[in-house]
N, C-alpha and C positions, 0 to 999 in steps of 0.2 A: 809474494803475489797476493793481491787483494781478491778474496773469493766473492762470488756473487751473493746477493742478499736473499736469494730464494733459490730453491732447487730447480734445475732445468729439466724439462720433459722432452726427450728425443726418442720416444717409443710409440709414436702415433700408429705404427703398423700393428702394434699389440692392442691398443684401444685408444679411443679419442675422448676428450671431455664432451659433456653435453653442451651443445651450442645454446647461447642465451635465447635465441628465437624458438628453439625446441623446448626449452624449459618453460617459456611463456605459453606455448601452445598446450602444454600438458596441464597447467594449473587448473583450468576450469573442470577438468575431468578427475582431479583430485578433490576439489572442493564441493562441486555441485552436480555434475552430470554423471550420475551413478547408475542410470538405468541399463537394463539388458537390451542390447540392440535388436534382439529377436522379439522384443515385446513392442506391440504396435501403439502403446498408449503414450501419454505425454512425457513420461520419464524415459522411455526407450527410444523415441524418435530422434532426439538430439544425438544420442550415441550412434545410432544407425547412420545418420547423416554425416557424422564426423569421421567414422572409419571408412565410409565409402569415398568421402572427399580425400582422405589419406591414401586410399588405393589409387585414386586418380593422380595424386602427386607422385607416387612411386612410378606409375606408368609414364608420367611426364619425363622423368629422368631417363627411363629406359626406352622411350619412343615406341610404346606398345599400347594396346587397348587395356583399359582398366580391368576388364573381365578376365584378362590373361595373368593377373597378379593375385597371388594368395599370400596372406601373412603367415609367418612361422615364428618359432621361438628364437631364431637366429640362423647364422650361416651353416652351422653344423646340421640342423634339422633340414634346411633347404637342400643341402647336398645329399643327405640320407634319403630324403623324399625323392629327389631326382633319380638317384641310382637304384634304390630298391623299388621305387614305383615303376620305373621302366622295366626292370628285370621281371617283376611279377606280372606286369601287363603284357609282356612280349615273349613269355616263355615258350609259346608254341612256335614262334618264328625262329628263335635262336637263344643262345646262352653266352655269346661272346661280347666282352667289353674291352675297349681300348682306352688306356689312360697313360699318364707319364710317370716317370720315376721321381718327380719332384713335387707331386701334388701335396696339398695339405693333408694331415691325418684324417680330416673329416671326409676325404674322398678315398684315401688309401685304405683306411680300416674298413669302411663299408664294402670296398671291393674284396678285401680279404674275407670278410664275413660271407659275402655272396659266393665266394669260391667254395665255402663249406656246404652251400646249397646246390652246387653243381655248375656255377658260373666258371667260364674260362676267361681269364684276364690277361691281356698283354700289357706289360709295363714298358713303355718306350723310353729309350735313352734321350739325353739332351747333349748339346755341344758344350764347349767350354764357357759359353756365356749364359747357359741355362735355357737355351732355345730348343724347342721341339722342331724337327724337320717335318713339314707337311707331307713330304713324300714317304716318310716312315709311316705316317698315319694311313696314307693310301695303300701302302703295301700290306699293312696289318689287317685291313678290313677284309672279311670273308663273307660268304653267304650266310653265316650264322651270327654275324655281328649285329647287335641290336642298339648299341650305344657307344659313342666316343665321348669321354669326359676329359677335357684339358683346361686347366686354369687360365684365366685371362691374364693375370699378372702374378708373379711369384711373391710370396710374403716375405721372403728373406733377402733376395737380391734385387727384386723389382722388375726383372725381365718380363716384357710384354710379349705374349705368344701370338703367332700369326693365325688367329682364330678364323678370320675371313677366308684365308687360303685353305684352311682345314675344312671349312664349311662347304667348299665347292666339291670336295671328295665325298663328304657324308651325304650331300644332297643327291649326287650322282648314284649312290648306292642305296638311297632311301634308309639311311641310318640316322638315328637321333643324335643330336649334338648338344651336350651340356657344357657350360663353363661356369667355374667358380669365380665370380666377380667381386668377392668380398673385399679384396685390396684395391681394385681399380675403380669401383663405383664412387663417384664424387671427386676423383682425382683426374681422370681422363674420360673422354666420351665413351659411354657404354650404351650404345643403341643396338637393340637386338636385331633389327633388320640389316644394319650395316655389318654386324658380326655374323649373321646367318645362323644363329643358334635357335634351338627348340626349347631349351631349358637354361635358366640363368639364376644363380644364387646371389643374394645380397645379405650382408650382415649389418645390423643397425649400429653396433658400437664401433664400426670403422668409418661411419659417416656422421659422427657427432650426435647420434641418438643413444638411448640407453642400451645397456647389455640386456639380452633376453628378448630381442625382437629382430626379425629379419623378413625377407620376402623371397618367394620363388616365382619367377616368370615361367609360365607354361604356354607355349604357342598354341593357339586355338587348333583343336583337332589332335593334339598330341596324346597318345594313349598313356595313361599313368594311373597305377593303382593308388588309392588314397593311403597316406601314411598313417593317419589317425582315423579310426572307425568309431562311429557314434551317430549323433544327430547330423542333419544335413547342412552344417555350416560351410561357408566358403564354396557354395554351389556343390556341396557334397564331396569336396576334394580334401577338406581337413576338418574333422569334427572337433568341437570344443567351443565354449563361449568365447567370443572374440575379446582379445586384450585391448580394449579401446584406448586406454591411456597410452600404451606403448605404440599401438598402431598409428595414433595421431602423431606421436613423436617421430616415428620413422617417416611418415608422410611429410611433415614439416622439414625434416632434415634433408629429404630428397629434393624438396622445392628449393631450399636454400642452396644446395649443391648445384642444381641445374641452373639457377639464376646467376651464380657467380663462378661457373666452372673454369672459364679461361683465366679470370683474375686470380682465383685460388691457385690454379696450376702454376701461374707465373710466379706467385709468391713462394710456393713450395719449392720450386726449382731454384729460385734465387737463394733461398736460405740453404738448401742442400749443397749447391755448388760453392757457396761461400765457405761452408763447413768443410767441404772436401779440399778446397784450395788451401785453407789455413792449416789443416792437419797435414796435408802433403808437404807444405813448406816447412812446418815445424818439426815433423817426426822423421823426415828423411825417407828411407825406403818403405814404400807402402804399395799395396796392390788393390785395384778395384775389382770386386766380384760382380758379375752380371754384365748385361749388355751395355756398352758405353753410351748408346743413343736410345735404343728401344727399351726404355726403362721408366718406371714410375717417377714422376717429377719430385717426389719427396724422399726417395729411398737411397741410402748410401750404405753399401756393404763394403767396408774397407778393412783390409788385412794389414796389420802392423808387424813389421819384422822384429824378431827376438822378444816376443811378448806373448803371454798367456792371457787371452781376452777375459776369461772368467775371473782371474786374479785382479785385473784392472777394474772390472765392473764391481767386484766385491769391495774394492777400495773406494770407489766413487759413488756407491749406491745411494748415499744420503744427499748427494749433490747433483748427480746427473743420472737420469733414467735412460737406459739403453738395453740392447740385447746382444748376446754373443752368438757366434757361429759354431761353438763347440762347448763341451762340458767336461769337467774333470771330476771323476769319482774314484776314490781310493787309489789315486795316483795314475789312473788310466784316463787318457783323453778320448772323448767320444766326439767325433766330427758330425755335424748335422748331415742328414741324408741328402739335402739339397747340394751342399758343397761337395760331398763325396761323389754324387752323381755327375757333377760338373767337372770332376777331376782336379779340384783344387788341392795342391800339395799339402800334406799334413802340417808342415812348418808354417804355412800361410793360414790354413784353416783354423789352427789353434789360436791365432792372433786376430781373428776376424770379429769386428764389431758391426752390428746393424744399428745404424742411426737413422731415424725417420722423423722428418719435420712435419709441422702441421700449420693450420691457419693461425694459431696463436703464437707461433715461433717468431721471435724478434731478432734483429741484428745483435742486440745486447746479449740475448740468450746464446747465440752462436759464439760470440767472443768469449763469454764466460765459460761455456762448455769446453771450448778449445783449450783454455788455460788449465782447467781441471784435468782434462784428458792428457795433455802434454806433460804437465808437471808430474802426474801420477805415473805415466808411462816411463818417463826418464828415471824416476825414483826406483821403479820396479826393474828396469833394465840394469841399473847400477847397484842393485843389491839391497 
């Protein structure tokens, strides 16, 4: 077999490259626009104008007012701000939070931390496709519930949650609804009014912006304790001198994503489906994890029979970048919490690969990756 002449990247759910348009937007703020945006003089004004323009670009992707967007250091901070901010702001009303068993650690671990401060958290199950049942959310809400936080789309299997249906129940009970949209923003429509959410998290490095920047949508009138205390930046909601360079980058990334959303999704889906088809034809018995239809257009969680995914990834790591659904330490196989919550049998979970396509993925990349994966899988299967 003739190997590809460059390594193939199929781990876009982990992180994306910086888009060329984003890199170009950043350059003036590296070279010359160095002023503090809080300073009203000639050096500060361009910075102030730039990051407010970026705020509007993020709002354009989310379909909200610019004043409802604050910049953060990433999806983790956005999630922490939403959960902790709601808990501290609403302690007199209640202490109950509802979430799901397949959330990202940036939601699950803040929930566990808040439990040490007196929060009561309900962790809802999911079905075999990784879907939360909205009726379970409705049943879990009590008079002490202050927040429901359910991710928009799962980072491992791509299942898209019925956030709009869940929102009907939270509105009826006057409960805040947060969704972690780190994986969905830029891949599928993420319009806050269509979703019915009060809080929504965005991660820059999932939408072709740099690592270290994100955004939190806060619906006007939503009570939220500031996550960072200090001076009155971000209308008093997040203290700290604004990271203009990265804010500009996120704004441009959101503008590019909004402009080409349908085209990008079509390309992602075509590459993913071609990858799935070829692997299924070449590898024999495989299993798709996640919802077969309500799934991110770029995400393929595929289980390969008679294979340890971590061994395969270790063998191909210099040629194909991907992720596994399990890990092996000292001879013990640890299945991801997402696959375990979905009830994926261990023999399939241990052979699960997460392959995620991106805007830069080509047909040649797919063909080359399939050759590498199939050749290595067959070699591992036969000793």
